[in-house]
N, C-alpha and C positions, 0 to 999 in steps of 0.2 A: 242458515245464512243470515245476513244482517237485516237491518230494517228495510222498509219500503223506500223506493227512490224518493228523495226529498227534493222537490222542485219549487218550493214556495218563493224563491227569489227569481224565478224565471217568469217572464211575461206570460199571462194566460194564453195569449194568441199563439205562442210558440211552445207551450208546455207539452203538447202531444208530440210534436216533432222532436223535441229534446229527449223526452222520455223514450221514444222508440229508438233513437240513436243509442241511448244508454243501455237499453235492453239488447240491442244488436251487438254492442261491443262491451259486454259486462266486465267489471273488474272484481273478480272473486278470488280472494287469496285462500288457497286450499291447504289446510294445516292437518297433519297427522300427529296426534298426541299418543305417545307410547309410554305405558307405565308398567311397573311391576305391580302385582296384585295387592301388595300391602297398602298401596295408595288408592284411596277411594275415588270413584267418579261421580258419586251421588252428592249433590249439594246438601249441606247440613251445618248447623251452628257450630258444633264441635268436631266436625269431620276431619279425620286425618286424610285429606284428599283435596283435589283441585276442581271439584264440581262447580264451585262458584266462579272461578276464573274461566272455565270452559263456557259456562252460561253467559258471562260477561262478553267474551269475544264473539260468541254467536249472535248476540243481540246488539252488537255495535256496528255502526257504519261510520266511516270517516270520509266526508266529502263524497267522492264517487267510489270509494273502496269498501267492499264487504268481505266477510270472512265466513268460511265454511270449515267446521271442525269435525274430524272423524277420530274415533277413539279406538285404541288397540291395547291389548294386554299381553304380556310375554308368556304368562302361565296358561295352563289348561290345554286340552286337545285343540288342535288347529282347526278352526271353523271360521266361516264368513257369514255374518248375518246381514242380509240385504236391506232389512228395515229395522234397525235397532231403535229402542227407546232412547230419549235424549241422554240418559245416564248409562247406557249400555254400550259396550264395545262392538264395533262392527267386526273386528278381528280378534280372536283369541288364539293363543299359541303363536303369537305374531313373530315372524322372522323377517329381517330386512331384505332377505334374498327371495322371498316367496313371490309366486307368480299369480297373475289373474287368469281366468279361463282362456283368454285369447293368447296367453303366453308372454304377455308383457309384464315387466316388473311392477309389483304393486306400488312401490314407493314412487314410481314415475307418474302416478296419478296426483301427486302432491307437490306443492311449492316449498313447504317447510315441514320439518319434523321436530317435535318437542319431546325430549327424553327426560322423564322423571324416574330415575332409577332408585331402587331400594336394595336389591341384592348386592352382596351376599348377606345382608341383614345387619342387625344392630348387635353384633357379637364381639366386635373389637378383637377379632382373631388375626391370624397371620395372613399375609397376602396370598398364600396358596389357596385360601378359601374362595378367592375371587373366581378361579377357573374350575371349581368343582361343578360337575354336570347339573347337580340339583339347583344351582344358582343361575342356570341358563346363560353362561357367558357368551358374549357375542362372538361368532365364529369368523374365520378368515373368509369364508364364502359370503357371509353377510357384509363384512367390511369391504370386500371387493365391490359389491354392488352399491353399497352406500357411498363409498369414495367416488365411484364413477358418477353417481347422482349429484354429489356435492361439486365435483369438478366440471362435469360436462353439461349439467342442466341448471347450474347456479342454485342448487338446492340449499336452503338456509337451515341451519341446525341450532336449536337451543338445548342446553343440557344442564342438569343440576342433580345434586345428591344432598348429603349433609355431612356431619362429622364422621371421623374414622373413614372406613372404606365404603360407606353407604353409596350405592349407585355404581360402584366400580365395575361390576360384572357386565352391565350394559354399556357403560360410557367410557371406561378408562383407555380403551384402545382405538377409539374413533380419532382419525387424524384431526389435529388442531384441538379438538375437544379435550383429548387426553393430556395435552401439555399446557393448556391454558388454565387448568384448575387442578388442585391436588385431589387425587383419587385413592392413593394407596399408602400403605405404611412406608414404602420406599420413598414416596414423595414427601413424607413428613406430615401426614394429615393430623389436624388437631383432634384431641380426644373428647370424649363425652363428659368425663368427670374430673380430670386432672387439672392442675394449675395451668396447663397449656391450652385448655379449652378456650373457645371464643364465645364469651358470655356477653351478649349485647342487650340483655334485659335492662329496662329503665324503671326508675321508681314510679309508682302510681299513687303514692300518698306522701304528705309532708314528712311523716315519720321515717319512711324509707329513704328520703332525700336528706335527712338531718345528719350530715357527716361532721358537723361541728360538735355534736353531742354523741349519743349512742344510737346509731340508726337502727330502725326496725329491719327485720329480715325481708329481703326482696324475694318473694316466693317464685317458684318455677312458673306458676300460673300467670305471672305478669306478661308472658308471651301472648296471652289471649286478651289482654286488656285494651283499653282505648288509646294507650300511650305508645307511639312508635319510637324507633330510634332515629336520631339524626344521622345522615350520611354526608360524606364529603365528595361532591361531584368534581370531576376533573375538567378543566377548560379544554374544549374541543376546537373552537374557532375564535378568533379575536378580530376586532375591527377597531383601528385606532383613529379617532376623530381629531384630537389635538395631541400631537406626540408627547408622550411622557406625562400627560395630564388626564385625558379621558380615554379609557380603554374599555370597550364593551366586550365581555366574554360570554360565550355560549357553551352550555353543556353538550355532550353528545346527544344526537337526536333521540336516543333511547330514554334519556333523562330530561327531555324538554317538553314541558306542558304548553299548549297553545295560548293559555291565558294566565296561568299561575306562575310562570317562570320555571326555574330549574326544579326538578323532582329531587328533593333533598332529604327524604326520609324513607324508611322501610319498616315493616313489622319487625319486632325484636324476638330474640330466642336465646335460651341459655347455653346452647352449644352448636354454633354454626361451623360449616366448613370454610374453605377459603380458596381464592384463586392465586396463581403465581403472579408475583409482581413483575411488571414490564419496565419499570424505571431502572436506570443504571444505578447499580450499587457503587458508591464512591470508593469503598474499600477494595472491590475486585475489578472495577471498570466494566463489569458485565451485568446484565439483568439477571434476576433470579430465574426467569423462564428459560427453558432450553429451546433454541430456535433452529438447531441444525439436524433434527431428526429426519429419518426417512421411513418409508413403509413399503411393505411388499406383501400383498394379499393375493395368493393364487396367481402370481405373475404380474399383478397390477402394482407397479412400484413407482415411487417418486419421492420428491422432497416434501416434507410436511408443510413447510412454508416456502412455496416455489417462487422463483424469480422469472418474470417475463420481460425480456428486453433488459432494461436497467431498473425495473420496478419490482420491489419485493415488499409487499404489505406484511406487517407483523402485528400481533395483537396489542391492544392498549387497554390497560385498566381504566375504566371510565368512572368508577366510584370506589371509595375506600370507606371502611367502617371503623369504629373505635369501640373499645369496651370501657366500662367503669371499673376501676380497680377495687379489689377487695383484699385488704382494707384500703380506704376508709369506708367504702360501702360494705354492705353485708348481704352477699348473695346466698341463697339457700344452698347452692351447690359448693360453697366454700371458697377459700382463698384463690385469687387469680390476679396476676398483675395486669396493668394497663397494656392494651395492644392496639396497634394501628395496622389494619390488614386490608389487602385487596379483596373487594367484595363482588364486583361485576366486571367482566372483561369482554371485549368485542374485537372481532377480526373482520376487516372489510375486504373480502375477496373480490368484490365487484371491480376493484381497480385493475385486476388481471383476469376478469371474466370468469371467476369461480364463485362458489357460494360464500355467504357470510356466516359467522358463528358468534353466538353469545353464550357465555356460561355465568352461572350465579353461584354464590357461596353456599346457598341452601334453598331447598324447596319450601322452607318455612316462610319465606317471603311470599309464597303463593298459596299456602294451605288455608282451607276454610277456618280452621281453629285459630289461626293467627289473624284472620281478616275480619271476622264477623263483627266484633265490637267496634272496630275502626269504621267499618261501613255504616253501622247503626248509630254512630255518634251524632249529636245534634249539629255540630259544626262538620260539614262534609268536606272541608278543604283537604284534610289528610287522605281521605278516601279518594277524592278526585285525583290527587297526585299519584297515589300508589296504583290505582286502577289504570291510570294512563300509562304507567310503566309497562303493564302487561300488553296494552294495545300497541304501544310503540315498538315493543319487541316483535309483534306480529307484522307491523308495517315495515320495520327496518330489514327484516330477514327475507322479504320477498325478492325474487329475481328482478333484475333491472327492467325487464320488459313489462312487468306488472305495474311497477311504480310509475313508469313513463306513461302507460296507458291511463292510469288514474289521474295523473297530472294533465294529460291531453284532454281528457273528458271534462275535467273541471274548467279548464280554460275555454273549451268549446261552449260549455254551459254558461259561462260568465258573459259571453257575448250577447245572450238573449235575456239578460236581466238588468237590474239597476246599474250594476257596475259597468256593463258593456255600453248601455245606452247613454249613460251620463259621463263616463270617464274615457272610453276608448274612441278617441278621435284621431284620424290619420294626420291631422295638422299638428299634433303634439309631438314633443321630443320623446325619445325612447325612455328617458329618465322620468318624465312626467307620466308616461303610460305604465311603466313598470312598478312605480311606487304603490298605487292603489291595488294592483293585482297582488303584489307581495303582501300587503297588509291583509287582504281578504284570505289568501292562502294560509297565512300564518295563524289566523284565528281558527282555522279548521284543522290544518295538518300540523302546525307548529312552525315557528320561524326556522328551527334547525332542520326540519324536513325540507323546507323550501331551499335552504342553502345546499343541502344534499342533492336536490333535483337540479339546481342551477349548475353545480359542479359536474353532475352526470352529463348534462347536455353540452357543456364545454368540452368534456372528454370525448364526446361523440365527434366533434368537429375539429378540435385542436388538441391532440394528445400532448404535444410538447408544452403548450400553454397550461393545460390541465395539471401536468406534473409540477410546473413551476409555481402555479398558484397554490397548489396543495402544500408545497414547501413553504411558501410565503405566509399563508394564512393559518395553516394547521400544524406546521412543524417548527421547532425552535432553531431555525438556521440563522447564520449571521446576516445582518442587514444594516443599512445606515441608521444611526441613532442620534437624532431623530430622522425619520424618513419623511421629509416634507412633501415629497411628490408621490408617496404611496397611496393609491386610492383606497378608501374604506371598502371593506367587503360589501357593505350595503349598496354602495354605488355600482359595483360590478353586478350585483343581483338586479338592481333596478334596470341597468342597461340591457342585460340579457333578457329579462322578462319583458321589458318594453319592446325589444325587437321582436319577440314572439307575438306580442299583441299586434304590432304594426303589420307584420306579414300575414297573420291569420285574418286580419280585417279584410284583406283582399279576397279571401275565400268566403267569408261570412257576408260581406256587403250585399251581394245580389239577393241573398235570402232575407236579411234584415230590412231591406228596402221594399220588400214584396208585401203589399197590403191587400191586394185584390183576392188572393187565395193563399191558403196555408201551404207551407213547403212540404214536399214529398220526401220522407226520409230515405226511400229507396233510390232516389236520384242524387243523394248527397254522398260525395266521396270522402269519407272520413280519413282514409289513408292519405289523401292529398292534404287535408288539414294538418295531419301529423308531420308531413314533409315540410310544410310551411313553418311549423314550430321550430324544426331544426334549422331551416334557413333563417328564421327570425333570430335565433340565438347567435348565428354567425353575423348577421347584420348588427345586432346590438353590440357585439364585441368590437366591430369595426367603428361604430359610432363612439364607443368609449375611447378607443385608441385615438381617434381623430380629435375628440374633445380634450384628451390629455395632452396631445401635441400642441393644440392651440393654447392651452393653459400654461404649458411649460414655456412656450415662446413669449407669451405675455409676461410671465414672471421674469424671464431672462431680460427682456427689454426693459422691464420696470426697474430692475436693479443694475443694469449695465451702465458703466461710466462712458460718456460720450465726450468727444472733443468740444471745447467751448462752454462746458458747464461751469457755472459760477457758483462757488459756495457762498452760503449766507452766514453772516455772523449773528 
């Protein structure tokens, strides 16, 4: 699990009370990591494995959110170890349809599943290899249970492989996962050695970068050096302050660092895989990704990208990568032209109450052998960004109920510290109340996560408005240009968060004014506090609309021509 509960910003008088509420309503994200046995689970400098990432996630807490990571391996006889060592799997011979002793599905114990597939191996053979029994291809029975878990329990899936068909036996048939990323020869996977490979290695010496002369060979081993590759993050949300002049853009929450801005780099590698592009191809009028697939696993059937009402979420590429062309660079693996390729793709099923999905072009962004030198560099900035990417994946894939509880507990805790005592006054406007809370949340969870949570609460109370705001702030729909009356996204966030603060003050006030004895956590109704958060979101929206109405009236009156006006010369 993560670190101990951090309450240094809570008044010492209330620390025991807040701590007991946090213990009573824990936020523990339960992650099952499933690997093929070629991928090591033991942290080591040059390990072909994910031991360091597992260690990082286990030792991380984000605000009120902690993480519990359980390991599973597809190979070997099927066993369950009740007390595994940190780098040992709890499950061997793991199958997604296996049961616990009480008859419940094992995967129902978890909120997320991370799949690091290797089979059918690094053979660059035909697609028929993928389904050979020795490569443990995922079965219809497994897919039936896994799909129900994704759809009915909002289970979040992360999946990755590498070049060719690496990882396809485990991952290529999972709904959404299978069409968001290239897994098979039929998909057109990039190769390991040919000119079509995706070689993202970067120069580590001036000689390797000397393309004006005769550059030195850029060795394979550059994947393990201190120099990462730059990536191109895609704008997720935008807030216009001065139309056509100042536009603030935010990356997707997965690529959003709370203090360092966009996560704009990844470890490099000489032959990555890639995701399907989700942008419209001007030549065809269609995206590269196939969105109209269906599945049928033992009678469990449906659309791969379902529609609920009028809403149909589809995947979005949130980061692109580029390669350095050879020539003029000199890669050890030979000639390869420049490429701009989809690197990370995300699907937000929460909009229709199913699980989210993230896929990555390669597990080399996650492996010890690609991370060690970056982590050990004197300047920790690159490591801080890359490691936050792993943490953000864990945060973003959680079911909505987990994220909401993490938010609720943080707001509850804020009432009993500096922020609450100095900034939360019932005499203040919702905008004044919301701004400091947003700033504080952003430093812990990231500003993009805060946006995600605000939109989630708007969806709880006003689905119609939620969909319209999503189109306005997150989708490129037609709108007035310039839109002089469009409120910045930050203003919407301030109003909603401020309404939450205002309404929860009513619940907290009897406790915060209590000085003669410490409050009893058993007498505090936390569920009532959470209800007031939702009520507060509604109140904040009403205050925002009222303020907009007054502002529009003022502006109309200001510019309206009235009889009797005299022009001045």
